[in-house]
N, C-alpha and C positions, 0 to 999 in steps of 0.2 A: 307924622307921616314921613317927613323928610329924614328924620333920624332913623326910622325903620329902613327906608330905602338905602341910606348911607351904610348902615350895618350890613344889609343884604349884599351890597356891592363889594364890601370888604371881606366877606366870608370866603374861605377857600372852597373849591369845588368839593361837594360832598360825595362820599363813595357811591351812592346810588346814581347820582347824576353822571359821575365819571364812568360808571359801568354802562349806563345807557349810551353815553357818547362813544365808548369803545365799540359797542355792538353796531351802532349806526355808522360811525366813521371808518372803523377798521374791519368791519364785517367778521368779527369773531363771535363765537357763541356766547350766549348769556352766561352759561356756566363758566367758561374760561374768563370772561370779563369779570365775573364775580370773584373768581379766585385771584385774579391779578389785583383787583381793587380792594381785596380783603386787607391788605397791608399797604399803607401809603408809600413806603420805601420801594416795594415791589412795583407799584404803579409808576412811580417816578423813574425807576430803572427801565421799565418797559417803554415809557415815553422817550427816555433818553436814547434807547436803541433806535426807535423810529426816527428821531431827529437826526441820527447819524446815518440814516438811509436804509435801515433794515426793514424788510417786509414785516408787517404787523403780525400776521398769522404765524410766520416762522419764528419770530422773536418770542411770541406768546408760547409756542410749543417748547422752545428751549428753556424758557423761564419756568414754565409749569412742569416740565419734564426733568431733564438732567440737573438743572440748577437747583430746583426745589428738592430733588432727591438728595443731593449732596448737603444742602442746608439741613434737611431733616436728619440725615445720618450724623451730622456734626452737632445737632441740637442748636443750630445757629439761626439767626434772624436775617431777613433780607438786607438789613443795614450792615451785616457782616460780609456781604459779597466783596471779596478783595480786589475785584477788577471793575473797570468802568463799563458803562453801556456801549461805549465806542468799541471796546474789545469784542463784545458779543456781536455787534454789527459787522465788524471786520471778519469774524469767524463765519458768520452767515454768508458774507460775500465770497469767502474762499470756497464754501460748499456750492453756492449758486453758480460760480464760474468754473466748477469742476476741477479746482486745484486739489481739493481733498474730498473724501467721501464723507457721508453723514457719520459713519462709524469712526472715522478719524477725528471728526468734530467732537465726539464724546471724549476722546483722549485729550484733545486741546482744552476742553472745559475742565477736566480733572487737573491738568497742568496749570491752568489759570488759577484754580483754587489753591494749589500748592505754592506756586511762584508766579504771581501776575507779571506778564510781559506781553509784548506784541504777539498776536496769534501767528503771524507770518514767521516770527523767530522760532516759535515752538514747532511749527510744521517743519522748518528747516532742521532744527536740532534733533527732532525725533525721527525725521525721515518719513513724513506722512504724505508726500506729494503723490497724487493719484496718477496712474499711467493712463493717458488719453490717446496715445499714438496708436491709431488703428492697425498700422503695419506690425508694430511690436505685439499688440494683442492678438492679431490674427496668427502670427508665428507661434505664440504660446498655445493658442487654442488648437492649432493644427497638430502640434506635438502631443497635446492631451488626447485629441481624437485618435491619433495614430496609436498611442500607448494604451488606449482603453476601447478597443474595437468591440468587445462584448457589451459594454455599456451603451455604445452607439447603436448596436443591433437591438438591444433591449428597448432603447428609446424609439427607434423606428418601428418596433413591434407594439408600441403604444404604452410602454411602461414609463410614465412621467417621472417616477422617482430616479430613473437613470439620468435624466437631465439635471436634477438636483446634485447628483454625484459629480457629474462633469463640471458643473458650475463651481462646486466646492473645490475640485481639483484645480480649476483656473484661479480661484481666489488664493489657494495655497501656493500655486506657482508664482503668483504676483505678490505674495505676502500681504494679501488684502488690499493691494494698491491698484488693482485693475478696475477701471471704470465699468461698472456692470452694464 
């Protein structure tokens, strides 16, 4: 009996137990938890992100989304991720504090796979800092509204597609850096 207990205590956490823990502790879906725990290296990377302060659901989304997509495209394994969980946690923080947009985050992930370095350095090098200054954004939007009076009239007449056009013009004017 004591030998059995000793062996049980020395066993690593099994994938099913880890999956259940992720669902209860981090409030992620069973499906997502199953995908993360499917590969030990992926689960370790996920936990590393959380230890570095990343929100569990957000880290899960990045890992199962863009990171897994790139790994699949390269035919690579989670152990081949060339950057640390801390890098992903820093990227998530940059998005959460509105320094960059989610779209810019995708660019940072791609860059991290090509040449791992600090996400802040990539943001500075590539020029991805989001425009958050309301005064600057209002000026740009005013110019767009003035230059597109027909679209404004269409929107006021109930044509929702016109708003999409105006938003697109704003994103083009800010080169995708305007905080939506």
